[in-house]
C-alpha positions, 0 to 999 in steps of 0.5 A: 353606357360604361365608364372608361374606368370599367373597360380595359382594352375595350372589354368591360371589367367584371364586377368582383363578387365575394361569396362568403360562407358564414358557417364554420360548423362541422356538417354544415350545408353552407359549403354546398349552398355557396358552391351552388350559388357561386356556380350560377354567379360564375355563369355571368360574364359580368361577374368575377366570383371568389368564395371566402370560406370562414372555415379556412381562416384561423381567426383568434378566439378573442380580439387581439391587440394587433391583427393576425395574418388571418384577419389581415388576409380576410380584410384584404379580400373584403377590400378587393371585392366590389360586392358581397353575397353572404351565405348564412344559416339561421341559428336560434333566429339569428346568424352564426357568431363566426360570421359576426366575428369576421364582419367586425374585422373589417370596417372601411373595406365594407363601406359603400358596397352592396351585399345580398343574402343567401340564407337557409334554415329550418322552416323560416328559410333563414329570414330571421338571420337575414333581417338581423344581418341587414341591421349589422351591415347598415351600421357599416354603411353597406347597401343591402339588397331587397331580395334574397334567396331563402332555402327551407331545409325542412321543405323540398328546397334542398336534397342532401344539402344541394339546393334544387333549381326550381323556376322560382329559385332560378328567378330569385338568384337572377334577381339577386345577382341583377341587383348586386351587379347594378348596385356594385357598378354604381357604387364602384363608379361613385367610389372612384369619383369621390372617396366615401366619407362615413 
């Protein structure tokens, strides 16, 4: 059953999912991976999907005394989202500095929302990066999804940067989106009922 706040004109309000491309490297495959994942998310009528590419934001090289327009724009997009899917590579058994920098620009905007991970790497499918991101997001009061989508760039998961739609991968994407949607709706209702207090 859907609450009154979740309907407009008798129609359910889609959950706002922000797909974040965490790498800014030249030659990255993150753009193709994010496009692939966002396409599957957009096929669901219960989701409204935005892609936030960190390469599109002119973030400062060091943390300034006052927020820049790029920082404010990114933080506003995080604030408007109900749920997140972070697309991250694994670099040296961790995630990119560009992603950590962007995460740190917001605080309240992340809180009491769910995040899922679509990771890729050479051999490990990006799982080391995911485990470190779980710790970072937990400190921001974000609910991390148990399941994730992992892609091995050295295996048969990706061709030319484009992930293959195997049966297992289709199921993994569906499971992640189901979890994000459930938690996204539950936490959206909870935030409306009572502001989150960290």
